[in-house]
TORDREN-904414 format. One record per residue: x, y, z of N, C-alpha, C in turn; residue in three letters. Coordinates in pm, whole numbers, plus 32768, in hexadecimal, padded with zeros to 4 digits. Layout:
N
XYZXYZXYZala ...
//
This chain:
297
D7F9BF9BDC6DD7B5C02ADCADD7DFC08ADC42met D78AC0EDDC41D7AFC166DBEDD807C1CDDC34gln D88CC1FBDC0FD8C6C25DDC45D883C2E7DC30ala D86AC2F0DBA6D840C36CDB7CD7CAC35ADB23phe D74FC3B9DB39D6E9C3A7DACED6BBC43CDAAAglu D6E2C451DA32D6BFC4DFD9FBD64FC4DBD9B0ile D5E1C530D9BED56BC536D97CD54DC5BBD94Flys D52CC5C9D8BDD50EC638D88ED566C6B8D89Casn D5D4C6A4D896D62AC710D8C2D645C76FD85Eleu D63CC7F5D88DD656C86BD81AD69CC8C5D86Eser D6EEC91CD7FED744C97FD84BD76CC9E9D7F0phe D75DCA6AD812D78ACACED7C5D7FACB33D801ser D84CCB5CD7B2D8B8CBC0D7D0D870CC4AD7D5tyr D82BCC64D772D7D1CCD6D750D73ACCBFD744arg D6FFCD21D76FD666CD11D774D640CD08D6DBlys D5E2CC99D6D5D59BCC80D657D607CC35D5F6asn D66ECC03D625D6D7CBBBD5DDD6FECB3FD616asp D6B4CAC9D5EBD6D7CA5AD640D754CA1CD61Aarg D7B3C9FED667D822C9C2D645D818C916D646phe D7D5C8F6D6B4D7ADC879D6B9D724C85BD6C5leu D6E4C80BD681D651C7F1D67CD625C762D684gln D5BCC75CD6FCD58BC6E9D6FED5DBC651D702asp D63AC65AD749D6ADC5F1D75FD67FC575D7C3ile D65BC512D7AFD649C49ED818D69DC43AD804ser D6D6C3F7D877D721C38CD874D735C356D8F8phe D759C2CDD92CD786C2B3D99FD7F5C26ED99Dser D840C268DA0AD8C6C22CDA28D8CCC1BCDA88val D8D7C155DA74D8C8C0E4DAD3D95EC0D9DB15asp D94CC09ADBA5D9C2C086DBEDDA25C024DB94asp DAADC050DBAFDB06BFE4DB84DB1BBFE6DAF0asn DB03C045DAB2DB11C049DA1FDB63C0B7D9E6gln DB93C0B0D96DDBBCC126D91FDB64C156D8CEile DB31C1C5D8E7DAD8C20BD89FDB1AC28AD844phe DB03C282D7D0DB40C2DDD75FDAEBC350D740gly DB1AC3E0D739DAE9C44BD702DB47C46AD68Fleu DAF5C44AD618DB35C447D593DB09C4CFD53Aleu DB64C515D507DB32C57BD4C3DBB5C5EAD48Fgly DB94C62BD40FDC0DC68BD3E9DC16C6F9D449his DC7DC74BD430DC8DC7AFD489DC2DC814D475asn DBFEC83DD4E9DB73C894D4E7DB05C857D500gly DAF7C7F3D4F1DA75C78BD4F9DA3BC79FD58Bser DA81C7D9D5EDDA48C7D5D66DDA67C774D6D7gly DAD0C72AD6ABDB12C6C8D714DB39C6F8D796lys DB87C758D787DBC4C7A5D801DB58C7D7D85Aser DAE7C825D80ADA85C86ED85CDA2FC801D8A7thr DA16C796D862D9B5C725D89CD9FDC6F0D90Cleu DA99C6D7D91FDAC6C6AAD98BDAD3C705DA00leu DAD9C787D9DADAD8C7EEDA4EDA44C7EDDA85lys D9E4C7CADA4FD969C7CCDA79D950C750DAD1leu D992C6E8DAA3D96DC65FDAF7D9CAC66EDB75ile DA3BC6CEDB90DAA1C6D6DBDEDA5EC73ADC49cys D9F3C788DC12D9C4C7E1DC8BDA0BC864DC7Dgly DA65C877DBFFDAA2C8FEDBFCDA54C97BDBB6leu D9F9C943DB77D98EC998DB42D8F9C968DB52met D8A5C9AADB45D812C986DB5ED7C7C972DADFtyr D76CC909DAD7D725C904DA5ED6B1C974DA52val D691C97CD9DDD61AC9DDD9CAD586C985D9E7asp D594C906D996D519C8B5D994D543C832D9BBtyr D4EFC7DDD9D7D516C73BD9F8D538C721DA78gly D56DC6AADA8AD5B2C662DB02D616C631DAF4glu D678C635DB61D6EAC5EBDB68D6E8C5A2DBFDile D6DFC525DBFDD6C5C4D7DC7AD762C48BDC8Casn D79EC48CDCFAD805C43ADD24D7D5C3E1DD8Aphe D7DCC34CDD5FD7BFC2E6DDC5D72AC30DDDFAtyr D6E0C32BDD9ED642C33ADDBDD624C3C2DE09gly D673C40DDE0FD659C49ADE61D67BC513DE0Dile D636C568DE02D660C5D3DDB6D6D0C607DDD4pro D71DC649DD65D7A6C65ADD88D7AFC6E8DDD6leu D754C72EDDCBD754C7BCDDF9D740C7ACDE9Fala D70EC733DEC1D700C71DDF58D77DC707DFA1lys D7E9C6E1DF5BD866C6BADF86D8B9C728DFC0tyr D8E2C729E027D951C790E04CD9D7C76DDFF2ala DA0BC7DCDFC6DA8EC7C6DF65DADCC782DFB8met DB0AC789E01FDB63C737E066DB4BC6A0E073ala DAD5C687E080DAA9C5F9E07ADAAAC5CDDFF5asp DA8DC60BDF8EDA80C5E0DF07DB15C5D0DED5leu DB7BC628DEFCDC00C605DEC6DC5AC5ADDF2Btyr DC1BC564DF77DC4EC501DFC0DC4AC485DF5Egln DBC2C47BDF2CDBA6C411DEC7DBDCC410DE44lys DC02C48FDE0EDC17C48CDD82DCB2C4CCDD6Eile DCF6C4A7DD0ADD74C4E6DCF2DD60C513DC5Cgly DDA1C597DC49DD78C5D6DBDBDE02C603DB8Eval DDEDC5FEDB05DE57C63FDAB6DE0CC670DA3Dleu DDFEC6ECDA3EDDA7C739D9C1DE09C7AAD987ile DE05C79BD907DE59C7FBD8C1DEF0C7D9D8E5glu DF4BC842D8F6DFCCC823D918DFE9C84FD9C0lys E02DC7F1D9E0E056C812DA6DE0B3C889DA83ser E090C8D2DB06E0E5C940DB1FE11AC931DB94val E1AEC935DBB1E1E3C928DC1DE243C9ABDC27phe E292C9AADC9FE2ECCA14DCC2E37BC9E4DC6Atyr E38ACA31DC12E400CA1CDBABE481CA13DBF3gly E48CCA64DC5CE523CA7ADC9FE528C9FCDD05his E4B8C9A8DD2AE4CAC941DD99E4E2C8BEDD37leu E50AC860DD8AE534C7E9DD55E4AFC78CDD2Ethr E49EC719DCF5E43BC6C1DD00E410C69FDD86val E47BC67ADDD3E468C64ADE67E42EC6B5DEB1phe E45BC72DDEA1E432C7AFDEEBE3A5C7D2DED1glu E376C7B5DE4CE2F7C7E7DE1AE295C778DE65asn E2A6C6FADE48E25BC6A4DE8CE24DC69BDF0Aleu E2C1C6B9DF55E2ACC6B7DFDDE249C723E007asn E24BC7A2DFD9E1DCC804DFFEE153C7BADFF5ile E133C767DF8DE0B3C723DF8CE0ADC6AEE00Bile E111C683E01AE0F3C61EE0A1E0FFC656E116thr E116C6D3E12AE118C72BE1A3E091C757E1B1arg E045C785E14BDFC6C7BFE16ADF5AC73DE16Dtyr DF71C6CDE128DF20C65CE121DF53C5FCE1A3arg DFBDC61FE1E8DFCEC5D0E26CDFF4C54CE22Ahis E040C54AE1CFE079C4BDE1A4E11BC4A9E1B8ile E13EC42FE1D0E1C3C414E207E223C431E179gly E299C464E18CE2F1C483E11EE320C3FEE0D4lys E317C399E110E328C31CE0C1E2D3C311E04Dasn E25EC340E047E21CC32CDFE8E230C363DF54arg E299C3B0DF64E2CCC410DEFCE318C3B4DEA8ile E381C367DEE2E3DAC30BDE9AE37DC2B0DE4Fthr E31AC27CDE90E2AFC215DE52E275C246DDDCglu E23EC2CDDDE9E1F4C2EFDD71E23CC315DCF8val E2B2C343DD26E329C364DCAEE343C2EDDC65leu E35EC287DCA8E380C203DC5DE31EC1E0DC12glu E292C1E9DC42E21DC1AADBF6E221C217DB6Cglu E23EC2A1DB72E234C2D4DB14E2A1C2EBDAADala E301C28FDADEE38DC280DA93E3F0C2FBDAA4gly E3DDC337DB1FE43BC3AEDB28E486C396DB9Dmet E4BDC326DBB8E512C2F6DC50E586C33BDC46lys E5CCC363DBB7E64DC38ADBB7E643C431DBA3asn E5C9C476DBC5E5B6C4F5DBB3E5A7C556DC4Btyr E5BEC50EDCACE595C52EDD3DE5CEC5AADD44leu E645C5CDDD27E68DC655DD60E698C6BADCE2asn E644C68ADC5DE64FC6F6DC02E5E8C75DDBFCval E60FC7D9DBE0E5ADC84ADBEAE546C83EDB85arg E4CAC85DDBB2E460C868DB5FE47DC8ABDAD4ala E4BAC921DAD8E4C5C96ADA58E52DC929D9FEasn E567C8B7DA1FE5BAC87ED9DCE58BC7FED988gln E508C7E1D9B0E4D2C771D986E49BC778D8F1leu E49CC715D8A7E441C72AD810E3CFC72DD829ser E36EC74AD7BFE2E0C757D7D0E2B5C6B6D7FEthr E2E3C654D7BCE2B2C5C4D7D4E2CBC5B5D86Agly E33EC5DED8A9E37CC5CAD933E317C60DD98Dmet E2E5C687D965E288C6DFD9BFE201C697D9AElys E1E6C649D960E166C60CD947E170C58FD99Fgln E1E1C53ED99CE1EFC4D9D9FAE1F2C508DA97arg E223C588DABAE223C5B8DB3EE19EC5CADB61met E14AC605DB09E0B6C621DB31E05EC59EDB42gly E087C52BDAF9E05FC4B9DB1EE089C491DBADmet E0F0C491DBD1E125C485DC65E0DAC4C1DCC5ala E0CBC546DCA6E088C598DD01DFD8C57FDD14ala DFA9C53FDC9ADF23C50FDC9CDF1AC495DD06ala DF82C452DCFDDF71C3C8DD40DF9CC3C4DDC4leu DFE2C43FDDEEE02BC443DE70DFE2C40FDEF8ile DF5DC43ADEF9DF0BC40ADF56DEB8C394DF46his DEDEC343DEE8DEA3C2C5DECBDE0EC2C3DEBCasp DDD5C323DE68DD42C324DE50DD01C2B4DE07pro DC8AC294DE24DC40C23EDDE1DC22C258DD4Alys DC1CC2D3DD32DBF3C2FADCBADC63C360DC67ile DC80C345DBFBDCECC39BDBA9DCAAC3DDDB3Dleu DCB6C45FDB2CDC8FC4A7DAB7DD03C4EADA68ile DD1CC4B9DA0CDD8AC4DED9B0DD68C521D935leu DDA3C58CD923DD73C5DDD8A1DDE7C5C1D845asp DDE7C595D7D8DE75C569D772DEF4C53AD7CEglu DEEBC4DED810DF56C4A7D84FDFDBC48BD80Dpro DFC1C45ED78EE03BC441D734E069C4BFD6EBthr E035C548D704E05FC5ACD6B9E0EDC5D5D6E5asn E134C5E4D66EE1CBC60AD681E233C587D67Agly E1E8C531D688E247C49ED696E26EC472D612leu E2EBC428D60DE308C3E7D5ACE2DBC361D5A6asp E2EDC312D532E2B8C28DD531E2C3C236D5A7pro E33BC22FD5C7E358C1CED63EE311C1F9D6BFglu E302C27FD6CBE2D1C2D1D74BE231C2B0D73Egly E1E8C2ABD6C7E166C29FD6B1E14EC1F0D6D1ile E197C1B5D6C5E183C10DD6D0E184C106D765ile E1FCC14BD7B2E204C146D84AE185C17AD892glu E152C1F0D871E0DEC21ED88DE05FC1D3D881ile E05EC19BD811DFF2C132D7E9DFF5C0AFD84Darg E07BC081D861E070C00BD8C2E062C037D950asn E084C0AFD973E045C0ECD9F3DFC9C0EDDA07leu DF7CC11CD99EDEF7C12ED9B6DEA7C0A7D9C0leu DEDEC02ED96EDEAEBFB5D982DED3BF77DA09arg DF30BFA7DA51DF6DBF6CDABFDF10BF9EDB34tyr DEF2C028DB1BDE8FC06DDB8EDE06C02DDB8Eleu DDCFC015DB1ADD60BFD2DB0CDD5BBF41DB44lys DDE4BEF8DB3EDDC9BE7EDB7CDDDCBE85DC1Aser DE0DBF07DC3BDE0FBF21DCC8DD7EBF48DD0Dglu DD24BF42DCB3DC90BF63DCEEDC66C005DCB1gly DCC5C05BDC8DDC98C0CFDC77DC4DC0E6DC04lys DC00C14EDC0BDBAEC17FDB86DBFAC1EADB4Dthr DBEFC1F2DACADC40C25BDA8EDBD8C29EDA11leu DBE4C321DA1EDBB1C364D9B3DC1FC3B4D961ile DC29C399D8E4DC92C3D5D890DC70C404D812val DCA6C474D7E5DC74C4A7D771DCEBC4B1D70Fser DCCFC4A7D688DD30C4A8D631DCF1C4D0D5A0ser DD46C507D54DDD25C502D4C2DD59C4A2D45Bhis DDB6C435D49EDDE6C3CFD462DD85C358D455ile DD54C32FD3F0DCE6C2D4D3F2DD35C246D409leu DDA4C228D3DCDDF3C1B3D3D7DE0FC193D46Bser DE43C1FAD4C7DE4DC1DDD53DDDC7C1CBD5AAglu DD5DC1FED576DCEEC1E8D5B8DCC4C15FD5AFmet DCD4C125D527DCB0C099D50DDCFFC041D556glu DD77C061D58BDDC8C009D5CEDDB0BFEFD666lys DD7BC061D698DD6AC06AD727DCD1C063D767ile DC72C09FD71EDBF7C0B9D756DB82C04ED742cys DB32C04CD7B7DAD6BFE4D7C1DA4BC031D780asp DA3BC0A8D786D9D3C0E5D76AD9F7C169D740gln D9BEC1C2D6E0D9DAC254D6CCD96AC29FD6A4leu D97BC31CD69DD91FC37DD657D989C3B8D5FAile D935C3DCD576D987C420D515D931C4ACD506ile D976C528D508D945C59BD505D972C5EAD48Cleu D8F7C62ED44FD926C67BD3DAD8D7C702D3F3lys D932C772D3F0D8F0C7F7D3FAD888C802D47Easn D8C1C7CCD4E7D870C7DED557D7EEC780D571gly D7E2C71CD517D77FC6C5D518D7AAC629D527arg D759C5D9D552D786C545D549D74BC50DD4DCser D7B8C4BDD486D784C491D411D782C3E7D41Bval D7BBC3C3D48AD7B9C330D4ACD7EAC316D534tyr D7A6C2AFD583D7CEC293D5FFD7BDC1F9D617ser D81FC1BFD62AD81DC133D63CD899C0E8D62Bgly D898C078D607D927C024D606D967C046D580ser D9D5C068D565DA1DC081D500DA18C003D48Dleu DA30BF89D4CDDA15BF11D47BD991BF0AD433met D93BBF29D478D8A9BF22D43ED888BF7CD3C7asp D8CDBFFFD3EBD8D6C065D38CD911C038D2FCleu D98DBFF8D31CD9CABFD1D29DD98DBF49D262ile D956BEF9D29FD8FCBE88D285D896BEB1D231arg D849BF1BD25BD7C5BF3FD22CD7D8BFAAD1A9asn D83EBFF1D1C1D852C064D16DD8BEC064D0F8arg D927C015D117D99AC005D0DCD985BFCBD040his D9BFBFFFCFD9D99BBFCFCF51DA2EBFB7CF32glu DA18BF5BCEA5DA88BF4ECE6ADA90BF85CDDDlys DAF2BF97CDACDAF4BFCBCD29DB2DBF5ECCCEglu DAE8BF57CC56DB0BBEE5CC13DB38BF1FCB86ile DBAEBEDDCB5ADBDFBF0FCAD4DBD5BEA3CA7Elys DB92BEB8CA12DB5CBE44C9B0DB94BE62C91File DBDEBDF7C8ECDBF6BE08C861DB98BDACC824ser DB43BDD8C7BDDAE5BD5FC77EDAD7BD88C6F4ala DA9BBD2EC698DA7CBD37C604D9F2BCF2C5F8thr D99FBD31C5A2D9B2BDC4C581D991BE19C5DDpro D9ECBE80C5F3D9DBBF03C641D94FBF37C646arg D92BBF54C5D6D8B7BFA8C5BED829BF62C5F2ser D840BECBC5E1D7D2BE92C622D7CEBE91C6C8lys D82CBE81C6FFD84DBEA5C79DD825BF27C7C9met D843BF8BC770D814C01FC792D773C013C793ile D747BFE4C73AD6BBBFC4C723D662BF89C796glu D6A4BF35C7C7D679BED8C83ED67EBF1DC8D5ile D6FBBF70C8CCD71CBFBBC93AD69EC034C95Fleu D69DC067C8DDD63DC0E0C8C4D5ACC0B9C8F3thr D57DC03FC8B7D503C006C8D1D4E2BFEFC972thr D54BBFB7C99DD538BF96CA3ED548C004CA8Bglu D565C07DCA65D58DC0F3CAAAD604C0F6CB03gly D65FC0ABCAE1D6DFC09ECB31D752C0F9CAE6ile D78DC14FCB51D7E6C1B9CB2ED869C16ECB04pro D892C1AACAA8D914C178CA63D96BC208CA0Dphe D9E5C1E6CA1DDA33C249C9AFDAA0C1F6C975arg DAECC246C922DB4FC208C8D0DBD6C218C913phe DC24C1B1C8F8DCBFC1AEC916DD0FC177C8A8asp DD1CC1C8C847DD65C18FC7D0DD21C11AC7A0asn DD39C0A8C780DCEFC044C74FDC96BFFDC7B2asp DCA6C01BC81FDC36BFDFC891DBDDC034C8B7asn DB85BFEBC8FFDAFBC039C932DB0DC034C9C6ile DB02C0AFCA0DDB03C09CCA9DDA77C099CACAleu DA47C03CCB1BD9C6C034CB38D9AEC03FCBDFval D96EC09CCC0ED94DC0BBCC92D8D1C061CCD7asp D8E7BFF8CD1DD87DBF9FCD36D898BF6DCDC3ile D824BF5FCE11D826BF03CE88D86CBE7ECE6Fglu D8C6BE5BCEDAD903BDEDCEC9D8AEBD69CEAEhis D836BD70CEEBD7E2BCF1CEF0D796BCF5CE78thr D79CBD4ACE11D766BD40CD92D7CEBD2ACD28lys D84BBD15CD4ED8ABBCEBCCD1D892BC85CC8Aval D881BC1ACCE4D861BB92CC95D7F1BB85CC3Fpro D775BBD2CC6BD6F2BBE1CBFAD725BC24CB82asp D76BBC82CB9FD795BCDCCB26D7E4BC8ECAC0leu D84FBC47CAF8D8A4BC04CA8DD849BB99CA51leu D7EBBB47CAA7D79DBAFDCA70D72ABB1BC9F6lys D70ABBA1C9FAD6B3BBE9C99ED708BBFDC910lys D774BC26C935D7DDBC37C8C6D7E9BBB2C87Fleu D807BB45C8BAD82EBAC7C879D7B4BA8DC836leu D731BAB8C872D6BEBA83C832D6A6BAC5C7A8asn D6E0BB3CC7A6D6C7BB99C734D73CBB88C6BClys D78DBB16C6CFD7E2BAE9C677D860BB55C678asn D871BB95C6D8D8D1BBF0C6E0D959BBB1C729ile D9B8BBB6C6DBDA42BB70C6F9DA9ABBBFC76Carg DAADBB94C7EADAEABBDAC83ADB80BBBFC838ile DBC4BC26C821DC5EBC09C802DC9CBC0EC880asp DC79BC79C8D0DCBEBC90C94FDC6EBCD1C9BEasn DC7DBCA9CA38DC35BCE6CAA3DC93BCFBCAFFval DC9CBD6DCB43DCE6BDA0CBB3DC9CBDE6CC34asn DCA2BDC1CC97DC5ABDF2CD22DCB5BE52CD5Bphe DC88BEC6CD81DCC4BF18CDFFDC6ABF56CE51ser DC8EBF3CCEC8DC24BF68CF27DC3FBFF7CF55val DBDDC04ECF59DBE1C0E0CF5BDC11C0F3CFFDlys DC63C155CFEBDCA2C187D082DC4AC1A8D0D6thr DC5EC1A0D14FDC0DC1F0D1CEDBFFC28BD1B1leu DC4AC2AFD16EDC41C33ED150DBC6C357D100glu DBD1C2FED098DB4EC307D040DADDC2F9D091asp DAD3C295D0C9DA53C276D128DA36C2E6D16Eleu DA8EC340D1B8DA72C3A5D203DA3BC40ED1B5tyr DA7BC416D13DDA3BC490D0E1D9B2C469D0C3ile D995C3F9D0BCD919C3C5D077D89DC3D9D0E6ser D8CFC3EFD167D85AC404D1BDD834C491D1CCleu D7B6C4ADD1D5D780C52ED1E5D6EFC53ED225asn 
//
């Protein structure tokens, strides 16, 4: 079942200046869906629109088949937990006191506080004032606040922001655990390697536009390329063949670096051998996910 369906969404902060343009995707139940893009690409704005914190200019946002605008905010926020940009808490109050305010207006028992703090890796910070927390710990506290009413949907904006490598792994494992418990998660990030580890599906934003929507593994399988470094003799004859075939290349000392789809590498080597070119050395290196992201437009 679809949790969210977004159709042809557009949004402007200023008249005649589209910030988000023609965005379409859907999020199925019990999956981790990623929003990937560089800072300023529109991720946080899109999440705010999905949460009902701002209103779209054009297009539709449906939540379980019903237009988002038809939900009362109280009903909507019983179903979703939100962490967008940085969390804001009362600095002079402890972690427990801050979360207790949330339990009181949500009519939730205090015992839930210790449960979510343990899930977020903060069980030892119960009596620490919020203004004494590091950026990473404040981010964990925001996660705890988003989880406190046990929502079905979690919307998390850069949940690993400010965390050290160990903290990133812990949050990653928490997200996987929450999925195993039947929750649906929408997670934004600008870190491609992290999205690769946790996401079932994703949308990639560039300058307010969608440049890809689907499985990250499909994207890698279909678009990923290998760079092949070849040392061959005679070099001039190899250059001639590459030029004739229209294969991009560049020089690296005595080697030639060839940009080619991985499925075409065997054919290229065969052609070189058939032309009596001696291949002295071949090295392969897979382009990084960052290279892949840059190549999308």
